[in-house]
C-alpha positions in Angstrom: 10.1 28.7 129.5 8.5 27.1 126.5 11.7 27.3 124.4 13.7 25.5 127.2 11.0 22.8 127.4 11.1 22.3 123.7 14.9 22.1 123.7 14.8 19.4 126.5 12.1 17.5 124.6 14.2 17.5 121.4 17.2 15.9 123.3 15.0 13.5 125.2 13.5 12.3 121.8 16.8 12.4 120.0 19.9 12.2 122.3 22.2 12.4 119.2 21.0 15.9 118.3 23.6 17.6 120.4 26.6 15.7 119.0 25.4 16.3 115.4 25.1 20.0 116.1 28.5 20.1 117.7 30.1 18.3 114.7 28.2 20.6 112.3 29.7 23.6 114.0 33.1 22.4 112.8 34.4 20.3 115.7 35.3 16.8 114.5 36.3 15.9 118.1 34.9 17.5 121.2 34.7 17.2 125.0 31.9 17.0 127.5 32.3 20.8 127.8 30.8 21.3 124.3 27.8 19.2 125.2 27.5 21.2 128.5 27.7 24.4 126.6 24.9 23.3 124.1 22.6 22.5 127.0 23.4 25.5 129.2 22.7 27.9 126.3 19.2 26.4 125.9 18.2 25.2 129.4 18.8 27.3 132.5 18.1 25.0 135.5 18.4 21.4 134.5 21.1 21.7 131.8 23.6 19.5 133.7 21.0 16.6 133.9 20.3 17.1 130.2 23.9 17.0 129.3 24.6 13.9 131.4 21.6 12.1 129.8 22.8 13.0 126.3 26.3 11.6 127.0 24.8 8.5 128.5 22.0 7.8 125.9 23.4 9.1 122.6 24.1 6.0 120.5 26.2 7.9 118.0 28.9 9.0 120.5 32.3 7.5 120.2 34.6 7.8 123.2 38.1 8.6 121.9 39.6 9.3 125.3 37.9 7.8 128.3 39.0 10.4 130.8 36.6 10.3 133.7 36.7 14.1 134.2 36.7 15.2 130.6 36.2 12.5 128.0 36.9 13.3 124.4 34.2 12.4 121.9 33.4 12.1 118.2 30.5 10.4 116.4 30.1 7.2 114.6 29.5 9.1 111.3 32.5 11.3 111.8 34.9 8.4 112.6 33.6 6.5 109.6 34.1 9.6 107.3 37.7 10.1 108.6 38.5 6.4 108.0 37.1 6.5 104.5 39.1 9.6 103.6 42.3 8.2 105.1 41.9 4.9 103.3 41.2 6.6 100.0 44.0 9.0 100.4 46.5 6.2 101.2 45.4 4.3 98.1 45.8 7.4 95.8 49.2 8.2 97.4 50.4 4.7 96.3 48.8 4.7 92.9 50.9 6.0 90.0 49.5 8.5 87.6 49.2 6.7 84.3 49.6 10.0 82.4 52.8 11.1 84.1 55.3 12.6 81.8 58.9 12.8 83.1 60.2 14.8 80.1 57.5 17.4 80.5 58.2 17.7 84.3 61.9 18.2 83.6 61.1 20.9 81.1 58.6 22.6 83.5 61.2 22.7 86.2 63.7 24.3 83.8 61.2 26.8 82.5 60.3 28.0 86.0 63.9 28.2 87.1 64.6 30.4 84.1 61.5 32.5 84.6 62.1 33.1 88.3 65.9 33.2 88.2 66.1 30.5 90.9 67.7 27.1 91.3 65.6 24.6 93.0 67.3 22.7 95.9 67.5 18.9 96.1 64.6 18.8 98.6 62.4 20.9 96.3 63.3 18.8 93.3 62.3 15.7 95.3 58.8 17.2 95.8 58.2 17.1 92.1 58.6 13.3 92.1 55.2 13.3 93.9 53.6 14.2 90.6 54.3 10.6 89.5 51.5 9.6 92.0 47.9 10.5 92.1 48.2 12.1 95.5 51.0 13.9 97.3 51.4 15.9 100.5 53.8 18.7 100.9 54.5 20.3 104.3 56.4 23.5 104.7 56.4 26.7 106.7 55.5 30.1 105.2 58.2 31.4 102.8 59.7 28.0 102.0 58.6 28.2 98.4 55.4 26.1 98.2 53.8 28.6 95.8 56.8 28.4 93.6 56.6 24.7 93.5 52.9 25.0 92.6 53.9 27.2 89.6 56.0 24.3 88.4 53.0 22.0 88.6 50.9 24.6 86.7 53.6 24.7 84.0 53.7 20.9 83.8 50.0 20.9 83.2 50.3 23.4 80.5 52.9 21.3 78.7 50.9 18.1 79.0 47.6 19.7 78.1 46.0 19.0 81.5 43.7 21.3 83.5 44.7 22.4 87.0 42.5 23.9 89.7 43.4 25.3 93.1 41.4 25.1 96.3 41.7 26.7 99.8 39.7 27.1 102.9 38.9 30.8 102.4 38.3 33.0 99.4 41.2 35.2 100.3 43.5 32.2 100.6 42.2 31.0 97.2 42.9 34.3 95.6 46.4 34.4 97.0 47.0 30.9 95.7 45.7 31.8 92.3 47.9 34.9 92.2 51.1 33.3 93.3 50.8 30.0 91.4 49.0 31.4 88.4 45.9 29.2 88.3 42.1 29.4 88.8 41.5 28.9 92.5 38.3 29.0 94.7 37.5 28.2 98.3 36.2 24.7 99.0 32.7 25.9 100.1 32.2 27.8 96.8 33.6 24.9 94.8 31.0 22.6 96.4 28.2 25.2 95.7 29.2 25.6 92.1 29.0 21.9 91.6 25.8 21.5 93.4 23.9 24.5 92.1 25.3 24.9 88.6 26.6 21.4 87.9 30.0 22.8 87.2 32.6 20.1 87.4 35.5 21.6 89.4 38.0 18.8 88.9 38.0 17.5 85.3 39.1 14.1 84.2 43.0 13.8 84.0 43.3 17.2 85.7 45.5 18.2 88.6 44.1 19.8 91.8 46.0 21.7 94.5 44.5 21.9 98.0 46.3 24.6 100.0 46.4 24.4 103.8 44.9 21.0 103.6 45.2 20.5 107.4 42.6 23.2 107.8 40.0 21.6 105.5 37.0 19.8 106.9 36.6 16.1 106.4 33.5 16.7 104.3 35.4 19.0 101.9 38.3 16.5 101.7 35.9 13.7 101.0 34.3 15.7 98.2 37.6 16.6 96.6 
């Protein structure tokens, strides 16, 4: 039909259209199956020829795994974005916070231990040393006390007069983060919208930001943060 012909014409004119649509759907890496699916959903008879053509002619495709049966792809733009985020994150993780206050951190730890009636373990205390740097990553299963550690960071910001904001992948997760750690939290999509539409600066100068479940965050959101 006409719609099928138009879909085929779009890909013939722009072979990179499919890979851009696939990445926009949330897949940073994808297989030939995703390209096949895009084509078969729009073209009934010659979808395989269209898929093969796109994989052959798309100049933006990057082959990550040259498996003859099922190659794994990304795009030039996505790979460049991931490298940029990785390089910037590495630099921040090695850069000391010029405003770090060890005495305030020690007091924040003591205040939260007293308020919660707990005693932090050596491993938990070691996590707080990450605040000496501009970026830190904490990995832990549910129930290991990540929210409690975040509460110490919030108290530290109170003592040092620094703002703090929380971010998560969904609004429910953001609300849970805000409730458990006692800070204003929003999901990453809403944070971007507030900045774009209202000009509201979500991360203020000298402030702290917490990104919950960062492994689930898109590269675009991580880049913006």
